[in-house]
N, C-alpha and C positions, 0 to 999 in steps of 0.2 A: 423488587428489582435488585439485582446484584450490584454491589458497589463497583464503580469504574476505577481503573488504574491508568493514569496518564491519558485519559480520554478514550479508553477502550474497556469493553466489558467482555468477560469470558462467556461465550454462548454454549460451548461444548467442552468441558474439561477433560483432561487425560484421566483415565481410570486405571487403578492398579491392575496389572496383568495385561494391559493393552500391549499388542505387539509393537506398535509404534507410539512414541510419546508425541502427542500432537495437541494443539488447542485450536478452537475456532473462536475468533474474536470479532466484535462488531464495534465500530466507532460510535461514540456517543451521539453524533449527529446523524447516524444511519446511512451515511454516504459510502462507507468503506466496510469491507469484511476482509479478514485475513485468516488463512488456514496455515498455521505455522507448525514446523516439526523441530524436534530437538537438534537435528543436524544442521540447522540454519536455512534449509529450503523452505519456501513459502509460496502460497498462491495469494495474490492480492487482487481483490475485486472492487471495482468502483462502480457504484450505481449511478444512473443518470440523475443529473441535477436540473435538467431542463423539463419543461412541461411535456415534451415528447418522450414517451416511453419506448425504448428499443426492446427487441426480442431478447437480446443477450446483453448482459452488462459487460463492461470492459474487464479483462482479466489478464494477469501476467504471472508467469512462474519465474521465481528468482532463487538461485542457490548460493550466490555470493553477494550478500547485501552491501558490503563495503564497496565492492567493485561497481555495483549498480549505482550507488550514491555518488561515487567519484565520477562516473560517466555522466550522470545528470548535472553535476556541478560543472563539469567541463563544457557541456552543451550550453549551460546558462552563461558561463564566462564568455564563450564564443559569441553568443547572441548579443550580449551587452557590448562587447568590443566591436563587433561588426556594425551594429546599428548606431552605435555612438560615432564610429568613423563615418558612417553615411549621413550623420546629422539627423537621424530620425528619433533618437531618444533625447528627451529634453527634461 
């Protein structure tokens, strides 16, 4: 087995002469896959963690990772503020 780096293992490495510099990664727990490109774009795939297997895993295409992370953090801050105000977070 290939050694992991930060919880990810390279499944398909970039090969010299490839037109696009890409990597296919898999998380050590097997729940996530990522197809990443040198330019920052990536496809992130989440496999089901429930006993019910769906026909298609969840997948998202992202080209601005920093912007996406900021958006997720903003949603989380909103969630906490809203439900704290409502008294539903304790």
